[in-house]
N, C-alpha and C positions, 0 to 999 in steps of 0.2 A: 548542712549546704552553704558554702561560701556567697555570702551576695556584694563581692569585693573583685571577682574575675571579669574580666575584660568581656567585651562583645564582641564576638567572633564575626566574622560576614564571609558571606562564601559568593566566590564567585563565580557560574555554572551559567551553559545555556542547554536547551532542549529543543534539537531537531526532530522534522516529522521527514516521514517518506511514507508516500501515501503510494500507491498502486491502483491502475485503473488498467479495462480490457477494452480493447475496442477495435474492430475491422481486420481480428486474428493479430492484434500485436496486445503485448503487456506492458502498459507505460506509467511513468511516473510523474509526477506534477513537482518539478522545479519552479523557482521564482527568478527572476532577474533582477540583481542586486543591483543598488541603486547609492548604493556610499560603500565610503574603502573600509578594513581591506578586500580586495577584489571586489573593486566596485566595476560594473558593469559584465559581471560573471556569473553565469547559472548557479543553481545553489538549490539545496534542500531550504524549505520553509523553516526558520529557526531561532532565535532567538536568543537572549538572554531573560533568564529566570528572576522576578523581582522577588527582594527580603520578603514579602508581606504574602506572596504566595506559595501553592505547592506546586509541584512540577506538574500532576495535571491537569491545574487550574493555566501554570504556563502554557502547557499546548494547546489546550480549546482557546487562548486568547492570540498566543501566535497566528493558529490555523486562521481564526474568524478576519485577523490585522490582515496579516500575508498573503491570505489567498480570497476571505468571504466563506469559505466553509464554515459550518456549523453543527451539532449537531454528532459529530463522525465517533465513532468508538476506538479508541486504537489501542495497542498493548507496547506495554514497554521492551525496548527488545533488548539494548547493550548499554553500557557506559563506555565512552571513549575517552584515555587521559591522555595520549601519546604525547611526551615533552614538545614536540615540533608541530602539533596540528593546527598551532594558531600561531601567526607573528607577532600576536601581541603579550604572548607568554603563556603559561602553563593553563588554557581554560579547556576542564571537563565539559563533555556534553551528555544528554541523556538521550538516548533515539527513543524515538517510538516508531510502527510501523502500523498502516489499514491499507485494506484491503475494500474497493468499493463499486458498488455498480455504479459504471457510468450515467443510466438513464434515470436515476431517482437525485444525480446531483444536477449541479449548474458547470456542465464543461467547457465553459469559458470563465472560470475565479473570475473577480476583482479582488486587489488589493486594496485597503484603505488606508496604505501607511505609507508615506513618501521613502522610507526605508528600500520598498519592494517597488520595479519601473513595472514588469509584469509576473503572470503565474503562468505556465503553458504545459499541458503535455507532451513527452518528452519520451519515443517509443525507447524502450530498455536495450534493445541491443544496438543504438544509434543513439548515447548520450554523448553531450558536447563536454568537452574539457570542462570542470567544476571544483568551484570554491573548496579550500579547507581541506580535510580528508572524507568529502562529502560521495567519491566513488567507492571506496573501502564504506562508509556505512551501507550504501546500497548493496554492495556485495552480501554484508554480513545481513542483509534483511531476505535478500532473494533467498542464501543459504536456507538459513532459517524456515523459508516459505517452503520452498522445495522439500526439506523433511517434513514439517507437517503437512504438506499436502498428498505424501504416501498413505499417510492413517488417519488422516481425521479431511470432513467433508467442505474445507476452508474454500477451498478453492468457486465453490457456486457461489460466493458471495462477490464472486468478480463479471459474475453470469445477468443475464436479463433472468426476471423472471420466469420466462417462459424460450424455451432454448432450442435449436436444434443439437441431434449428437456431432454432427460438424464443429459447430459451434465449443461443445464442450471438447469435442478432440485436439482442435484449435488451440483453445485455453491452455490445456496439459501438455500441447507440445509448448509453447512458449515458455511455459512456467519450467520446466525443464530440460528447452533448448538443445530439444531431437523429436526426430521427424516418428510417431510410431504408425505400429498395421493397424491400419480401419478395421478391420474385422476382428481380428482379437482384441481391440479397445472397446470395441462398440459389443460384444461376446459378453467382455468383463464387467463392463458398467453395468448391461443389462440384468445379466443375473445379481446382483445383489438386491434388485429389486427395489430399490429404493427411487428409479426414475419414474415418474407420473407421465403417463402416454396420455394427452389432450387429446380430443376430438377438434383438434385446430392443427391445420398450416399456414408454413410462411406468408405473407402479404407483402405484394409490391415488388417482387422479385422477380427478373427477367428469364432467370432459369425455373426449371422442375422445382417447386415449393414442396422444403422437407415437413414433414412430421414437428411440433413442438413437444417439450418434455418438461416439466416440472421436479425439481429436488421434494421431494417427500420428508420434511427433517423430521416429523411426526414419528413417521413411521421408521427412522433411522435411529433417533432418539428409546424408541420400544424394544427395537428386535437388537441394535447392533452396536448401541452408543459406540464407542470407541474401538472394537473390533477388528474394521472392516481394513485392509489394505491395499489401495489407489495405486500401487507402484506396480 
């Protein structure tokens, strides 16, 4: 092995797409940028990866600095390397995505860096104009979720631990961006026998309280594994 080879420096970023579900809407966590380029624009939490850290460690750091969130499991999505995606030159970004229960995290996250003015949840179907190619990254993320949600129970990661069948249907409608037949949807979901009906009902609602359910992950893993078709 030659010892006189020059040391190569890599310059790339990591961007984080974080989805949440609240009040019947699928939402994305965005930051308002406080530095150029794209100062005052909204964008995804993201920044340069330091030379002495792994990409996974960089994602954890970026999330904490930009949103105050920590302990979030994120999956790598895709690498974006379009020649014109950054005004300062060709900068590749590695995108990650996560799906969160908003009841389990700080719904009003606080950034700890001057690079970010604030972090805020935005409805997926009403996003502002975004910096760089971040809209494309979000679109790529939701495409992956739509594919994955058809054969995997990942949608339940967005729901409270206890939920109604109406909330479950609203979630699938938000992900697929289409209306579903109520009777057929409930019949299909209940026949899998992975929803545990609880001896509880909604509280604090002005309308007739609905029954609450839980997703039985243990039963799902034991019986079906990856064989279900939620589409």
